[in-house]
C-alpha positions in Angstrom: -13.6 18.7 -10.3 -10.0 19.9 -10.3 -8.0 23.1 -10.2 -4.7 23.4 -12.0 -2.2 25.5 -10.0 1.2 26.9 -10.8 3.8 26.7 -8.1 7.1 28.7 -8.2 9.8 28.1 -5.6 13.0 30.2 -5.6 16.1 29.7 -3.4 19.0 32.2 -3.9 22.4 32.6 -2.2 24.3 35.8 -2.6 28.0 35.6 -1.7 30.2 38.5 -0.6 32.7 37.6 -3.3 33.1 35.1 -6.2 33.6 31.6 -4.7 34.2 28.0 -5.8 31.0 26.0 -5.4 31.4 22.3 -4.5 29.0 19.7 -5.9 25.3 20.6 -5.1 22.6 18.0 -4.5 19.0 19.3 -5.1 16.0 17.3 -3.9 13.1 19.4 -5.2 11.5 17.0 -7.7 8.1 15.4 -6.8 8.5 11.8 -5.6 7.3 9.0 -7.8 4.5 8.1 -5.3 3.1 11.6 -5.3 -0.7 11.2 -5.6 -1.3 14.7 -6.9 -0.9 14.7 -10.8 2.1 16.9 -11.7 1.4 18.1 -15.3 4.7 19.8 -15.9 8.0 20.4 -14.0 11.1 22.5 -14.6 14.2 23.0 -12.6 16.2 26.2 -13.5 19.6 26.9 -12.1 21.8 30.1 -12.3 24.5 30.7 -13.2 23.9 28.8 -16.4 27.3 27.3 -16.7 26.9 24.0 -14.9 26.7 20.3 -15.4 23.6 18.4 -14.2 22.8 14.8 -13.9 19.7 13.1 -12.4 19.7 10.1 -10.2 17.4 8.1 -7.9 19.0 7.4 -4.5 18.6 4.2 -2.5 15.3 5.6 -1.1 13.9 6.2 -4.7 14.2 10.0 -4.4 14.9 12.0 -7.6 18.0 14.0 -7.0 19.8 16.5 -9.2 23.6 16.5 -9.0 25.0 19.9 -10.1 28.7 20.9 -10.7 29.9 24.4 -11.4 33.2 24.8 -13.3 33.6 28.6 -12.7 33.5 30.8 -9.6 30.4 32.7 -8.9 29.1 35.3 -6.4 25.5 33.9 -6.4 23.5 30.7 -6.8 19.8 30.6 -7.7 17.6 27.6 -7.9 14.1 27.9 -9.3 11.3 25.2 -9.5 8.2 25.7 -11.7 5.5 23.1 -11.7 1.9 22.7 -12.5 -0.2 20.5 -10.3 -3.7 19.3 -10.7 -5.4 19.7 -7.4 -8.4 17.3 -7.3 -10.1 15.6 -4.3 -8.2 12.5 -3.1 -9.7 10.0 -0.7 -6.9 9.6 1.9 -8.5 6.3 3.0 -8.4 4.7 -0.5 -6.2 1.8 0.4 -6.5 -1.9 1.4 -4.6 -3.4 4.2 -3.4 -7.0 4.4 -5.6 -9.2 6.6 -2.9 -9.7 9.3 -2.4 -5.9 9.6 -6.0 -4.7 9.7 -5.8 -4.4 13.5 -3.0 -2.9 15.6 -0.8 -4.3 17.1 0.6 -6.5 14.3 4.1 -7.6 13.3 5.6 -7.3 9.8 6.4 -10.5 8.1 10.1 -11.4 8.6 11.2 -10.7 5.1 9.4 -7.4 5.0 10.7 -6.4 8.4 14.2 -6.9 7.1 13.7 -4.7 4.1 12.1 -2.0 6.3 14.9 -2.1 8.9 16.2 1.4 8.2 12.8 2.8 9.0 12.4 0.8 12.2 15.5 2.2 13.9 14.8 3.9 17.1 17.1 6.9 17.5 15.6 8.6 20.6 14.2 7.0 23.8 13.8 9.8 26.3 11.5 9.6 29.3 8.9 12.1 27.9 8.8 10.2 24.6 8.5 6.8 26.2 5.7 8.1 28.5 3.8 9.6 25.6 4.0 6.3 23.7 2.8 4.3 26.7 -0.1 6.7 27.5 -1.4 6.5 23.9 -0.8 2.8 23.3 -3.9 0.9 22.2 -4.8 -2.8 21.7 -7.1 -4.5 19.2 -8.0 -1.3 17.2 -8.4 -0.9 13.5 -5.0 0.2 12.2 -6.4 3.2 10.3 -8.2 4.4 13.4 -5.0 4.0 15.5 -3.0 6.1 13.1 -5.7 8.8 12.9 -5.9 8.9 16.7 -2.2 9.3 17.0 -1.8 12.3 14.6 -4.9 14.0 16.0 -3.6 13.7 19.6 -0.1 14.9 18.5 -1.7 17.9 16.8 -3.5 18.8 20.0 -0.4 18.3 22.2 2.1 20.2 20.1 1.5 23.8 19.1 2.7 24.6 15.6 5.3 27.4 15.3 7.3 28.7 12.3 10.9 28.2 13.4 13.6 29.6 11.1 16.6 28.3 13.1 18.4 25.4 11.4 18.2 21.8 12.6 15.5 19.7 14.2 14.5 19.6 17.9 14.9 16.4 19.8 11.7 14.6 20.7 12.3 15.5 24.3 12.6 19.2 23.5 9.4 19.2 21.4 7.4 17.3 24.1 8.7 19.5 26.9 8.1 22.8 25.1 4.9 21.5 23.5 5.8 23.8 20.6 7.5 22.8 17.3 7.8 23.4 13.6 6.5 21.0 11.1 9.9 19.3 10.8 10.0 18.9 14.6 6.6 17.2 14.9 7.3 15.2 11.8 10.4 13.7 13.3 8.6 13.2 16.6 5.9 11.3 14.9 8.5 9.1 13.1 10.0 8.1 16.4 6.6 7.5 18.0 5.6 5.2 15.2 8.9 3.3 15.4 8.4 2.8 19.1 5.1 1.2 18.2 6.9 -1.2 15.9 5.8 0.6 12.7 8.2 1.5 9.9 8.2 5.3 9.4 10.1 7.8 7.3 10.6 11.6 7.3 9.1 13.5 4.4 10.0 16.9 3.0 7.7 18.4 0.4 5.3 21.1 -0.7 2.0 21.9 1.0 -0.5 23.7 -1.3 -3.5 25.2 0.5 -6.4 26.8 -1.5 -9.2 28.9 -0.1 -12.6 27.3 0.1 -15.2 28.4 -2.5 -17.7 28.6 0.4 -17.0 28.7 4.2 -17.4 25.3 5.9 -20.4 24.8 8.2 -18.1 23.5 11.0 -14.5 22.9 11.7 -11.6 25.2 10.9 -12.3 28.0 8.3 -9.3 27.1 6.2 -6.8 29.5 4.6 -7.9 33.0 3.8 -5.8 33.1 0.6 -4.1 30.5 -1.7 -0.7 29.7 -0.4 2.1 27.1 -0.6 5.3 26.4 1.3 7.9 23.8 2.1 6.5 21.4 4.7 7.4 18.3 6.5 5.4 15.2 7.7 5.8 11.5 8.2 4.9 8.4 6.2 4.2 5.0 7.8 4.4 1.6 6.0 1.2 -0.5 6.3 1.2 -3.9 4.6 -1.1 -3.9 1.6 -1.5 -0.1 1.7 2.2 0.9 1.3 3.4 4.2 2.5 0.7 6.4 4.0 1.3 10.1 4.7 0.5 11.4 8.2 0.6 15.2 8.9 0.9 15.8 12.7 0.8 19.5 12.2 -2.9 19.4 11.0 -3.8 16.0 12.4 -4.8 14.7 9.0 -3.8 12.0 6.6 -2.1 13.6 3.6 -4.2 14.3 0.5 -4.2 16.4 -2.6 -2.3 19.4 -1.2 0.7 17.4 -0.1 3.4 16.9 -2.7 6.3 14.8 -1.3 9.8 15.6 -2.6 12.3 13.6 -0.5 11.5 10.6 1.8 14.3 9.4 4.1 15.0 7.5 7.3 17.0 10.3 8.8 15.8 14.0 8.5 19.4 15.2 8.0 19.2 13.7 4.5 16.0 15.7 3.6 17.5 19.2 3.0 16.3 20.5 -0.3 19.8 21.7 -1.2 23.0 20.1 0.1 26.5 21.2 -1.0 29.6 23.2 -0.1 31.2 26.5 -1.0 34.3 28.4 0.1 34.0 30.1 3.5 32.5 33.5 3.1 29.6 35.6 4.2 26.3 34.8 2.3 22.7 35.8 2.3 19.8 33.4 1.7 16.5 34.4 0.2 13.6 32.1 -0.7 10.0 32.2 -1.7 7.2 29.8 -2.6 4.2 31.2 -4.5 1.1 29.5 -6.0 -1.5 30.8 -8.4 -4.5 29.2 -10.1 -3.6 28.2 -13.6 -6.9 26.8 -14.8 -10.2 26.2 -13.0 -13.0 23.9 -14.0 -16.5 25.2 -12.8 -17.6 23.5 -9.6 -20.9 23.3 -7.8 -19.2 25.3 -4.9 -18.2 28.0 -7.3 -21.3 29.2 -9.3 -21.2 29.8 -13.0 -21.1 33.3 -14.2 -24.0 34.9 -16.1 -22.7 34.1 -19.6 -22.1 30.4 -18.7 -25.7 30.2 -17.3 -27.0 31.6 -20.6 -25.2 28.9 -22.5 -26.5 26.2 -20.2 -30.1 27.5 -20.5 -29.8 27.7 -24.2 -28.6 24.1 -24.4 -31.4 23.0 -22.0 -34.0 24.6 -24.3 -32.6 22.7 -27.3 -32.8 19.4 -25.4 -36.3 20.2 -24.2 -37.5 21.0 -27.7 -36.1 17.7 -28.9 -37.7 15.7 -26.1 -41.1 17.4 -26.8 -40.8 16.7 -30.5 -40.0 13.0 -29.9 -42.7 12.8 -27.2 -40.3 11.6 -24.5 -41.4 12.1 -20.9 -38.8 12.2 -18.1 -39.3 11.8 -14.4 -36.9 12.1 -11.5 -37.1 10.5 -8.1 -35.2 11.0 -4.9 -35.2 10.3 -1.2 -34.7 12.7 1.8 -31.3 12.4 3.4 -30.3 13.8 6.8 -26.9 14.1 8.4 -26.6 15.7 11.8 -24.5 18.9 11.9 -24.1 18.5 15.7 -23.2 14.8 16.0 -21.8 13.7 12.6 -18.9 11.7 14.2 -21.1 9.1 16.1 -21.6 5.8 14.5 -25.4 6.4 13.8 -24.5 9.1 11.4 -21.6 7.2 9.8 -22.1 3.4 9.6 -24.9 2.3 11.8 -28.3 1.9 10.2 -30.3 3.0 13.3 -29.6 5.0 16.4 -31.7 6.6 19.2 -31.4 10.2 17.8 -31.7 9.1 14.2 -35.0 7.3 14.9 -36.3 10.3 16.8 -35.4 12.7 14.0 -36.7 10.3 11.3 -40.2 10.3 13.0 -40.2 14.1 13.1 -39.4 14.2 9.4 -42.0 11.6 8.6 -44.7 13.5 10.5 -43.8 16.7 8.6 -44.0 14.9 5.3 -47.4 13.3 6.3 -48.8 16.7 7.3 -47.8 18.3 4.0 -48.3 15.5 1.4 -50.6 12.9 2.8 -53.7 14.7 4.1 -56.1 11.8 3.3 -54.0 8.9 4.4 -51.0 7.9 6.6 -47.5 7.2 5.6 -45.9 3.8 6.4 
């Protein structure tokens, strides 16, 4: 089931006097590899007297080049898009056989093509120590990546930081505090130290409230929200670019909408350009609203919808009775531990010590209730 949401992003600059604007480069269009379906997109720019051309840069990002022939005392950029938020399996990828276990080495030709994303820009002591402490051998590549982002999310506390620029890896590791762009860049450098091609990503993060509270884990957002966000992507042979969010410790999924993916985060600013020296004021906002919802099992139908369902069910039942069609439905009991759902016996292993114990308890309860005259095998 999916939810269509409308996202509105506004950036406005108010200048103290009319100024000449230099060429502006806007990177606010969803990337071609975005896994969330984008149903519509519009970029509105004010003042309206401008020339606009679209291009794809050498990284494949969609960029708008804008020129203003007249002076102006303001600049406003507005993005409107409709996204279809539907569950995405973040592990839905296949890895080439030689890369299923870490460590591995890229094939020579691929390594050459990925060279901009393998460049190590920082090698401070704290960074090198962190890399060595968390280095692993002969581990599934997907597990290695997941362990990395989860440990980074535990080590670095998230903080909204309005100051421009990105902290160095040493600053982030020393302070143990960073914004999403700080931890995103830190993860890029960590991955490159492990010999993995990585790039910095700027995009939107859409978070919707849960229909029902989760039984365990974090409660999630208390209201629907969206904002500009930053994370990293790693290139795995066979799987391609995989998004990793060190702020949450999760692989990116339906809420992540990549906009610009670059080797150096300085190239990831949503708006880049020049204007005459003068005082200016910046305002921005990102809002999201539900555009259309399809009924879900976690969001019950209203009374009118139930009446329609019951009415249809009665028609079907009458037809089955008239045609003398009998229906039966079978099933089997399924149990998943709420206390130990991460261990192998509740994920991939057929048997386990606790699983066998609980299975016998369930079998005895079923026997007592349904098999009074004979045992169950």
